N, C-alpha and C positions, 0 to 999 in steps of 0.2 A: 737200194733205195726204192725201186719199183715194188719189191716184195713187201717193204714196210707200208707203202701206200695201199697196196691191195689188202693187206691185213687190217689196216685201219678202217677201210671202207666196209670190210666184212663185219668187223666188230660193231660199227654203227648200225648197219642193217639188222644184225642179230639183236641189238638192244631195242630197236624200234619194234620188231615183231614179237619179241619175247614178252612184251607187256600186253599184247592183244588178248591172250587167253584169260587174263584176269578180269577182263571187262566184257568179253563177248559172251552172249547168252545163246544157248541152243533154242531153236524155235521148236517148241513142243506142240504147237497148234496142229491139229489134224482136222481134216474135213469130217463133219458129222455124217454118219451113215443113216440113210433113210430107213425108217421102220419097215421091216419085211411085211409083205402082204400075205404071208402064210397064215396069219390069224384070220384073214378074210376068207381064205379057202376052207379053213377048218370050221368056220361059223356058217353052217348050212342054213340056219334059220334067218340069216340076214343081219345087217348091222343096225344096232340101235343108235339113237341120237348121241348118247353118251360115248359109245364106241367111236362114232365118227369124229366127235370133238377130240377125243384122246389121240386118234391117229393124226388129225389136222395139227394139233399142237406139237406133235412129235416131228412131223415131216414138212410142214408148210415152209417154203423157202423165204417168205417175208419175215417169219419169226426168226429164222436163222440169221437173216440180215440184221435184224434189230439186236440180236445177241452179239453179233460182230461189232455193232456200233457201241455197245456197252464195253466190250473188250478194248476197243479203241480209246474210249474215254478213260478207262483205267490206266492204259499205257500213257496217255497224256498227263495224268496225275503223277505217275512215276517219273516222267521226264521233268515235271515242275519240281518235284521233291528232290530229284537228283541234282538240280542246280544249286541247292543249299550246301552241298558237300564240296570239298575241294576237288579240283581237277588236277590230276597228275599225268603228265605225258612225257614221252621221250622225244627229244628233238635232235636231229643230226643234220649235218650239212657238209658240203664240199664246195669251197668258193675259190675262184681264180680272180685275182685283182690285176689291174693294169700296172700298178706300182707295188713295191714291197710294203708290207704291213708289219707292225711290231707285234711280236708275241710277248706279252707282258710276263716278267719273271714272277715266280710264286710269292716271293717276299721282297719288298723294297730293301735295298742295301744288303741283300743276301749274297750268296755265292753264285746265284744264277746270273748268267750273262744275258745281255740283250740279244734278241734274235729277230731278224727280219726275213720275211718270206712273202711271195706273191700267191702261194697256194696254201690254204688253210683248211684243215679238217676239224670239225667240232662235234661234240656229243654232249647233251645236257639232259638232266631230269628237271622238268619245270613243274612247279606247283602254283596254282592260282585258286584263291578262295574268296568268295564275296563276304564282306563283313557288314556292309550296309548298302541297301539298294532302294531306299526310299519306300519300302513296303511293297515293291513290285513283285518280288519272288513269293512272298506270303500271299499276296493277292492272286497270283497265278495259281497257287495251290488251292485256295478257297474257290476260285472260279472253276477249276477242274473238278473239285468235289461236287459243286452244284451241277455241272454238266453230267457227271456220273449219275446223280439222282435223277436228272432229267431223262437220260437214256433208259434208266431202269423203269421209270414211270411210263415212258413211251413204249417200252417192250411189253409191260403189263397191259397197257391200253390196246396195243396191237393184238395181243392174245385175246382180249375181251371182244374186240371187233371181229376177230376170226371166229370166235364162238358164236357171235350173232349171225355172221354170214353163213356159217354152216347150218345153224338153226333155221335161218330163213329159207335156204335152199331145201333143207330136209322137209320142213312142213309144206313148202310149195310142191315138192315131189309127192308127198302123201296126198295132198289135195288133188294133184294132177292124176294120180293113180285112181283116186275115187271118181274123178270125172270120167276117166276112161272106162272104169267098171260100169258107170251109169250108161255110157254110150253102148257098151257091149250088151248090157241088159236090155236097153231100148232096141238095139238091133235084133236081138233074139225075139223080143215081143213083136217087133214089126215083121219079122220073118214068119212068125206064127199067124199074124194077122194077114199076111200075104197069102198064106196057104188057105186061110178061111175065105178070103175074097176070090181066090182061084176056084175053090169048091163051089162058091155061090155062083160064080160065072159059068161053070160047067153045068150047074143046075138051072141056068138062065134066070137067076134071082138077083144078079148084079150086072152092072154095065162094064164093058171092057175098059172104059176110061178110069174106073175105080182101081183096076189092077195096075194100069199104067201109073197112076198117081202114087200108089203104094210103092212101086218099084223106084220111082223118082225119090221118094222119101228114104228108101233103103240106100240109094246111091248117095244121098246127102249125108246120112249117118256114117256111111263108109268113108267119105272124104273128111268128115269131122274127126273120125277115129285116126286117120292118117295125120291130120294136123296136130291133134292133141298128143299122139305118140311122138311126133317130132319134137314138140315142146318138152316132153318128158326126157327125150334123149339129150336135148340141149341142157336141161337141168342136171342130168346125170353127169355130163361132161364138165359142167361147172363145179359140181360137188367133188369130182375126181381131182380137179385142179386145186380146189381148196384143201383137199386132204394131202396134197403134195405127191400124188401118185401119177404114174404114167398111164396113158390110154391103153398101152399094151398089157398092163397088169390084168389079173383075172377079174372078170365081171363079178359084181356083188349086188345083192338086193338090200333094201332097207326095210326095217321093221319098226312100226310104231302106230300110234292111234291119234286121231284128231279129236280132241276133247275140249269142251268149254269149261275152262277153269275160272272159278269165281275170283274176281280181282277188282279192287276199288283203288284207283290212283289218287294220291294226294300230292298236289303240285308243290305247295310250300314246304312240306316235310321232305319231299324228294329233292327240292332245290338245295336245301341245307345238306342233305346227304351227298348230293352230287359234288358240291364244293369240297367235301372232305374226302371223297372216295374216287372221283373221276381222275384217272391217271393222266389223261391229256391235260387237264387243268393243273394238276400238281406238277407235271412236266414243264408246262409253260411258266409256272411260278418259279421253278428252279432255274429256268433260263433267264428270267428277270433278275434273280439274285446273282447269277453268274455275270450278267451284263453290268450290274452295279459294281462288281469287283473289277471288271475290265475298265470301267470308267475311273476307278481309283488307281488302277495301274497306269492309265494314261496320265493322270494328274501327277503321279510319282515321277514322271519323266523330267519334271523341273528340278528334282532333288539330286544331290550328288550320289555317285556310286563309289564305294570304298572297297578296295581289294587288297588282300594279302598276297604278295607275289614272292616266290623264292625259286632259285635254280641252283643246280650244282652239276659240273661237268668238266670237260677237258678240251684242250685245243692241241692240235698236232701240226707240225710243219710237214707238209707233204714231201719235202726234199731231204729231210733229216729226221733223226729220232727226237728232236727237241719237242717237248710237250709242256703243257702248263695247266694246272688245275685252276678252275674258276668257279666262283659261287657268289650268290647275292641273296639278300632277303630284305624286304621293304614293304611299305604300304603306299598304294597309289590311289589318288582321288581324281575322279572324272566328273566335272561339272559343266553342263551345257551352257555356253554363253550366247551363241547365236547358231540357230539351225534352220533359218529360213521360215519360221512359223510352223514347222512340222509338229511340234508338241501341241500347240493350240489347235491345229487341225485335227490331230488324233483325239483330243478331248472333245471337240465338237462332234466328231464322227461317233464316238462311243456314247455321248449324251443323246444324240439323235436316235441311235439304235435302241437305247434304253427307253426312250419315249415311245418308239414304235412298238416295242415288245409289251409295254404297259397297255397300250391301246389294243394290242392283240389279245391280251388277257381280258380286257373289258369286253371285247367283241365275243370272246368265248363264253363269258358269263351270260351275255344276252342270247347266244345261240343255244346254250344249255336250257334256258327257260323255254325257248321256242321248240326245241326237240322234245322236252317233257310234255308241253302242251299239245304238240302234234301227235305224239304217241298216245296220250290220254284220249284225245278226240278219236283217233283210229280205233282204240279199244271200245269206246262207247258206240261208234258207228258200226263196227263189225258185229258187236254183240246184238245190236238192234236188227241188223241184216240176218243174223242167224235165226233170231226169233221169228222174223217175218217169213223167211224162206222155209223154215221148218213147218210152219202152218200151211204155207202154199203147197208144199209137197203132198201133204195129206189131202188137200182139196183137189190137187191135180190128179192124184191117183184115183180118187173117187170119181172125178169127172171122166177120166179115160175109161173106167169100168162101165159107167153108164152109157157113154157114147158107143162103145163096142157092142153092148147088149142091144141098144136101139138099132144099130146097123145090121146086126145078125138077124134081128126080127123084122128087118125091112122097114123100120120106122125112122131111120136116120140116114145121114149122108156121109160119104167117105171123107169129105173135107172136114167135117166136125171131128171125126175120129183122129185124123192126122193132126189137126190143130191141138186136140187134147193131148195127144202123144208128145207133140213138140213142146207144149207148155209144161208137161211133167218133166221132160228132159231138161229144159232150161231151169226149172226150179231146183232139180237135183244138182245141176252144175253150179248154180249160184250158191246153194247151201254149202257144198264142199269147199268152194273157193272162199266163201266168207269165213268158214271155220279155220281154214289154213291161214287166212289173213289175220284172224283174231289171235292165233297163237304167235304169229310173227309180230303183231302189235305189242303183245306182252313182252316178247324178247326185246323189242325196240325200246320199250319203256324202261326195262331193267338196264339196258345198255346206256340210255341217257341218264339214268339215276346213278350209274357207276357201280352197280352190283358186280361182284366178282363171282366167277364160276365156283 
């Protein structure tokens, strides 16, 4: 008897676990490997903007995160679609009762005798399939499809924002490098002027205070160099982070030019283009559509659910060899009669969320216009600054040349030379920074317009 009980338990456990391989799926996901920086070491000339963008799109962790969000949304859709299919499961049990229970014979009036036992072992294959769910399952699938579109649009928008951020840092670094070169050039000129003042002092044609003032200006240029190089190092660290590289990776240079590209922004045309192409706007539209489906799902909670249910199995008496095949098939209907107002509360919740998302969409429309107008104003402003500072540089260089000649001939003061040198340096710094900001403003306008790389 004990042997039969042990054998029955083993058969039930085997039946339960034998079904698992048919439904289990192997996890084939593997972590993406960051792009090697060997290409960086091979490129001795430095990385161009296009190369930086390619590396960032390959390695940036935020992009990898958005890709995972898309995979999650695809899995959610598969789950929703799977609920349309029948569910087949193996169910087994071992039950001990306080009193004897009847094991029903296979056929009424047959040769099987009635059997009572307080220990029953059962094993069944159970099927359940939804026939009608008030549109809830179809609604879940449609909502999942909209969420997939939303995550894909958000991934594309994140990629475009990453392109802008890399472009912004890249041009800022080019401008910063030009500023540092101007400081180095000014330092060299000031050192040459220091030597001239020293020679004049030795010839008793200049005062000692002139030499001291020159040295103070040299010290000021040196501390400016330290500050600007520190800013460049911070920008480099930010670029490395955007590229998805580690600080321990091999150091690399950047290669590019700051140019003034002719561009005329058109707000109205760009607005229409933004509503068609901006992926964050399209993503939010998909979220609104998904929320409408969720509202319909909540409304479907008032409708009945209809299932096809079937099972087939066997029962055994744990104390004897008596067993009995059992099976059933039928249709069940579940209709909510009273649930404490939960369905109405869910409908109100989903309706409120839908209203909030529609307001978010309207807010984004207003923000798009603001971003386009801001970028257009930045383009015009920086373009004007480029023109002004470009002329100022020419005037400052000529002024410095005149003041140096006057001082060498004993007709000018050292203060005028130092002021002219400082004015020229500021003009150069302002010019390069305006040129970098102009290129950034162009990239900002393209981002706001929704242009793709």
